[in-house]
N, C-alpha and C positions, 0 to 999 in steps of 0.2 A: 551512561553513554549518550553522546549528543554530537551529531555531525551536521553542521549547517551547510546546506547546498543551495546557495542563493536564498530564495524565498521558501525553499522546501528543506526538509530536515529528516534525519533519522533520530528518533528518541527512544529511550528506554523507559518502561513503566511497568505497572502491574495490573492484571485483570483477574479478578476472582482468586487472588493469591498466587497466580502464575506470573512469572517474569515474561514480559513481551518486549519486542522492539517494533517501532512503527515508522515506516517510510512514508512521509506525508508528501503528497504530490498535489499541485494546483491545477494542472491540465488547462493552462491559459493559452497555449499555442494554437496555431491555425489548424493543425491536423491532430485529431484525437488518436488516430491510428499510430502516427509517428511517436506521439507522446507515450502511448501505451507500450510501444516497443522499447523505448528508452527506460520507462519505469520497470518493465519486466526484466530487462537486463540488470538494472540496479538491484532489484529484489533478489535475483538469482546470485549476483555478486555478494550482496550483504548476507545472504543465507549461508554461503560458504564461509565468509569471514566470521559470522556469528557461531557457526559450528565449531570453529577453532578457538575463539576467544570467550564466548558466552554460550556454551552448548545447551544451557537450560532455558534460553530465551526463545520464544516463538515469534516469528516475524509476520507482521501485517503490512499490507499496502493500504494507506488511507487515501481515498479519492472523494472529490466533492460530488454531491448528489446530482448536480447537473450533468457531469461527465458520466456518472454511473447510469443515469436514465437514458442519455443519448447514445452511449457507446458500449458500456460494460454489459448491458443486457442482450446485446446482439450475439448471434450464435458462435461466431469465430472467437471473440473475446471470452465467452463462457467456456468454450472447449479448451482454450489456452489456459485459463485460470485453473480448470479442472486437471489438465494434463500436468501442469507444474505445481499443483497443490498450493496455489496462492490464496492466502486468507485476506479478506477485504474488511476495511472499516469504511463505511459510507458516512460522510459528515456534511453538515449544513454549515457552510462558511459564514453565512450572514448571521445565523443564530449562535455560531460557535459551539455546536453540539453534535454528538454522534447520533446518527439516524439508525444505523444498523451495523451489526457485526455478522460477517459471513465467513463461515469456516469451511 
């Protein structure tokens, strides 16, 4: 599975033997709040689609560490992620590596 969304994409992969899907977001816009709302909508949309087409895949939202530190640690985004059970991958775009998996 691979859907290119501009510079962002949804990819399929495996983690510890589990099939996963990852929605990769760059958060390069002016408003992190607005970008978060868009990303959340996409994640919820993809979750429904995956439930029908790939029910064994677990969906993650991948976000750059800068956006995670500046926005995702705030109370409202944390409550939203918890409410909608959004799993995160925090990545370092400069090093091209995953910093943290948050379930």
